[in-house]
C-alpha positions in Angstrom: 0.0 0.0 0.0 1.4 3.5 -0.9 0.8 6.5 1.4 1.2 9.9 -0.1 2.7 12.7 2.1 2.7 16.4 1.1 6.1 18.2 1.2 7.2 21.6 0.2 10.6 23.3 -0.4 11.5 26.9 -1.2 14.1 27.5 -4.0 15.2 31.0 -5.1 11.9 32.6 -4.0 9.7 29.9 -5.5 7.8 27.4 -3.5 7.6 23.9 -5.1 5.0 21.6 -3.9 5.5 17.8 -4.4 4.6 14.5 -2.8 6.6 11.5 -2.0 5.3 7.9 -1.4 5.9 5.5 1.4 5.4 1.9 0.3 4.4 -0.7 2.9 6.4 -3.9 2.9 4.8 -6.8 1.0 6.3 -10.3 1.8 6.8 -12.6 -1.2 3.9 -14.8 -2.0 4.7 -18.5 -1.6 3.9 -20.9 -4.4 1.2 -23.2 -3.1 2.6 -26.2 -5.0 5.9 -25.8 -3.3 4.3 -25.7 0.1 4.9 -28.9 2.0 1.4 -29.1 3.3 -0.1 -28.9 -0.2 2.4 -31.5 -1.4 1.3 -33.8 1.4 -2.4 -33.6 0.4 -1.5 -34.2 -3.3 0.4 -37.4 -2.4 -2.5 -38.6 -0.1 -5.0 -38.0 -2.9 -2.9 -39.9 -5.4 -2.5 -42.8 -3.0 -6.3 -42.9 -2.4 -7.0 -43.0 -6.1 -4.5 -45.7 -6.8 -5.5 -47.9 -3.9 -9.3 -47.6 -4.8 -8.5 -48.4 -8.4 -6.3 -51.4 -7.4 -9.1 -52.8 -5.1 -11.9 -52.3 -7.6 -9.9 -53.9 -10.4 -8.7 -56.8 -8.4 -5.1 -56.1 -9.0 -2.2 -57.9 -7.2 -2.2 -56.8 -3.6 1.5 -56.1 -3.8 0.7 -52.9 -5.6 -0.9 -51.6 -2.4 2.3 -52.1 -0.4 4.3 -50.3 -3.1 1.8 -47.4 -3.1 1.8 -47.0 0.7 5.5 -47.4 1.3 6.8 -45.5 -1.7 4.1 -42.9 -2.1 5.2 -40.8 -5.1 7.2 -43.4 -7.0 4.7 -46.1 -6.2 1.7 -44.1 -7.4 3.5 -42.9 -10.6 4.6 -46.5 -11.5 1.1 -47.9 -10.8 -0.6 -45.1 -12.9 1.6 -45.8 -16.0 1.6 -49.5 -15.6 -2.0 -50.2 -14.7 -4.2 -47.1 -15.4 -2.7 -45.7 -18.6 -1.2 -48.7 -20.3 0.4 -48.2 -23.6 -1.2 -51.3 -24.9 -4.6 -49.5 -24.9 -3.2 -46.8 -27.2 -1.8 -49.5 -29.5 -5.1 -51.4 -29.5 -7.0 -48.2 -30.5 -4.5 -47.4 -33.3 -4.5 -50.9 -34.7 -8.3 -51.1 -34.3 -9.0 -48.0 -36.3 -6.9 -49.2 -39.3 -8.5 -52.6 -39.1 -12.0 -51.2 -39.1 -11.3 -48.9 -42.0 -9.6 -51.6 -44.2 -9.2 -55.0 -42.6 -8.5 -56.8 -45.8 -5.8 -54.2 -46.8 -4.1 -54.7 -43.5 -4.1 -58.5 -43.9 -2.8 -58.2 -47.5 0.1 -56.0 -46.3 1.0 -58.6 -43.6 0.8 -61.4 -46.2 3.2 -59.5 -48.4 5.6 -58.9 -45.5 5.6 -62.6 -44.7 6.1 -63.6 -48.3 9.3 -61.5 -48.6 10.5 -62.1 -45.1 9.4 -65.4 -43.4 10.3 -64.5 -39.8 8.7 -65.4 -36.5 7.4 -61.9 -35.9 5.8 -61.7 -39.4 4.2 -65.1 -39.0 2.7 -64.2 -35.6 1.6 -60.7 -36.8 -0.4 -62.3 -39.7 -1.8 -65.0 -37.4 -3.0 -62.4 -34.9 -4.7 -60.5 -37.8 -6.3 -63.7 -39.1 -7.6 -64.6 -35.6 -9.0 -61.1 -35.0 -11.0 -61.3 -38.4 -12.4 -64.7 -37.9 -10.0 -66.7 -40.1 -9.3 -69.0 -37.2 -8.0 -72.0 -39.2 -5.4 -69.9 -41.0 -4.4 -68.4 -37.6 -3.9 -71.9 -36.0 -1.9 -73.0 -39.0 0.5 -70.1 -38.7 0.8 -70.2 -34.9 1.6 -74.0 -34.9 4.2 -73.6 -37.6 5.9 -70.7 -35.7 6.5 -72.9 -32.6 10.0 -74.0 -33.7 13.5 -73.7 -32.5 14.0 -70.9 -30.0 10.3 -70.0 -30.2 8.9 -73.5 -29.2 7.7 -72.2 -25.8 6.7 -68.7 -26.9 4.1 -67.4 -24.4 2.2 -65.1 -26.8 1.6 -67.9 -29.3 0.5 -70.2 -26.5 -2.0 -67.7 -25.3 -3.4 -67.1 -28.8 -3.5 -70.8 -29.6 -5.6 -71.5 -26.6 -8.1 -68.9 -27.7 -8.1 -70.2 -31.3 -8.6 -73.8 -30.2 -11.4 -72.8 -28.0 -13.1 -71.0 -30.8 -12.9 -74.1 -32.9 -14.2 -76.2 -29.9 -11.0 -78.2 -29.9 -11.0 -78.3 -26.1 -8.6 -81.2 -25.8 -5.9 -79.1 -27.4 -6.5 -76.2 -25.0 -5.7 -78.2 -21.8 -2.0 -79.0 -22.3 -1.1 -75.5 -23.5 -3.0 -73.9 -20.6 -1.0 -76.0 -18.1 2.2 -74.7 -19.6 1.4 -71.1 -19.0 -1.0 -71.4 -16.0 1.5 -70.0 -13.4 2.3 -66.9 -15.4 0.9 -63.7 -13.7 -0.8 -62.5 -16.9 -2.7 -65.8 -17.3 -5.0 -65.1 -14.3 -6.9 -62.2 -16.0 -6.6 -63.3 -19.6 -8.9 -64.6 -22.3 -6.8 -67.7 -22.3 -7.9 -68.3 -18.7 -11.5 -68.0 -19.7 -10.9 -70.4 -22.6 -9.3 -72.9 -20.2 -12.3 -72.8 -17.9 -14.6 -73.4 -20.9 -12.4 -76.3 -22.1 -12.5 -77.9 -18.6 -16.2 -77.8 -18.6 -16.6 -79.3 -22.1 -14.1 -82.1 -21.3 -16.1 -83.2 -18.2 -14.1 -81.5 -15.4 -16.9 -79.2 -14.3 -15.7 -78.9 -10.7 -12.3 -77.6 -11.8 -14.0 -75.3 -14.3 -16.0 -73.7 -11.6 -12.9 -73.2 -9.5 -11.2 -71.4 -12.4 -14.3 -69.1 -12.8 -14.3 -68.4 -9.1 -10.7 -67.2 -9.4 -11.8 -64.6 -12.0 -14.9 -63.5 -10.0 -13.5 -60.1 -8.9 -16.0 -57.3 -8.5 -15.9 -54.3 -10.8 -13.8 -56.2 -13.4 -13.5 -59.4 -15.3 -17.0 -58.9 -16.9 -16.2 -61.3 -19.8 -15.2 -64.1 -17.4 -18.1 -63.5 -15.1 -20.5 -63.5 -18.1 -19.2 -66.9 -19.1 -19.4 -68.1 -15.4 -23.1 -67.1 -15.5 -23.6 -69.1 -18.6 -21.9 -72.0 -16.9 -24.3 -71.8 -14.0 -27.3 -71.7 -16.3 -26.1 -74.9 -18.0 -25.9 -76.4 -14.6 -29.5 -75.3 -13.8 -28.3 -73.1 -11.0 -30.6 -70.3 -12.1 -30.7 -68.4 -8.8 -26.9 -68.3 -8.6 -26.7 -67.1 -12.2 -29.4 -64.5 -11.5 -27.5 -63.2 -8.5 -24.3 -62.9 -10.4 -25.8 -61.0 -13.4 -27.8 -58.8 -11.0 -24.6 -57.8 -9.1 -22.9 -56.9 -12.4 -25.9 -54.7 -13.4 -25.6 -52.9 -10.0 -21.9 -52.5 -10.4 -22.3 -50.7 -13.8 -23.7 -47.7 -12.0 -20.5 -47.3 -10.0 -18.2 -47.5 -13.0 -16.5 -44.4 -14.4 -17.6 -43.3 -17.9 -14.3 -44.8 -19.3 -14.9 -48.1 -17.6 -18.5 -48.3 -18.7 -17.4 -47.7 -22.3 -14.7 -50.3 -22.1 -16.9 -53.0 -20.6 -20.2 -52.0 -22.4 -20.4 -55.2 -24.5 -20.0 -57.7 -21.7 -22.2 -55.8 -19.2 -24.9 -55.6 -21.9 -24.8 -59.3 -22.4 -25.1 -59.9 -18.7 -28.1 -57.7 -18.5 -29.7 -59.5 -21.3 -29.1 -62.8 -19.7 -30.6 -61.4 -16.5 -33.7 -60.3 -18.4 -34.0 -63.8 -20.0 -33.7 -65.5 -16.6 -36.4 -63.3 -15.1 -38.8 -64.2 -17.9 -38.0 -67.9 -18.3 -37.0 -68.8 -14.8 -38.8 -66.3 -12.5 -37.6 -66.3 -8.9 
């Protein structure tokens, strides 16, 4: 704040009036983001978001320990590994090109394989065949790629399990699934769902239900839970199936807009199954 004070001086018979200003001291403003208390609240907020996401998604509980004991680093690692995975971006990019011109994408991959018959080119073309419904061609390429150093390639095993299940070759699913069963990524994969389906159709229904139970995490695994509900219906356990589908319909209201969009297909199928159960097998 400035205070003006009048003052006068006399020079050579002339009086000159002027004013001078007294400025009050203003302390420098602290940056709120550098303030330790604000930093503390930001970290607590990040931890809360990450822990809630981890619990709702049924992630490995070791993430929670990392988030709690290494607050900033743990939160950043979790966010980039589990919440904003680069795989999602790649899927969107590849999905757009496939939707626009799927045949053109496959022709390009076929040409690449023709001029360079490598493992990567074989698998890329097999993945494209599988995603467009050419399952027999995909299986042929996957099987022929399992040679030499790539005999136990995990990605090919995962994809073959899915392809065999689509062709209802359930006997071929079982030995491959046992090879990769203990891998961390198997627990929440489509291959795990295919394994449970194969167990049911080869007569091991008890083990099939155990596998479905392992994938029964709330607010996630909607595809696995949809298939579990179908399993329960086939076993004439209509009330159990109804309760499962009802819980999924209720969970949808608690999902974020991004989660609803990502899981819309399987949630819609669950709601349709619930509607059918209420009509055909009323409680």
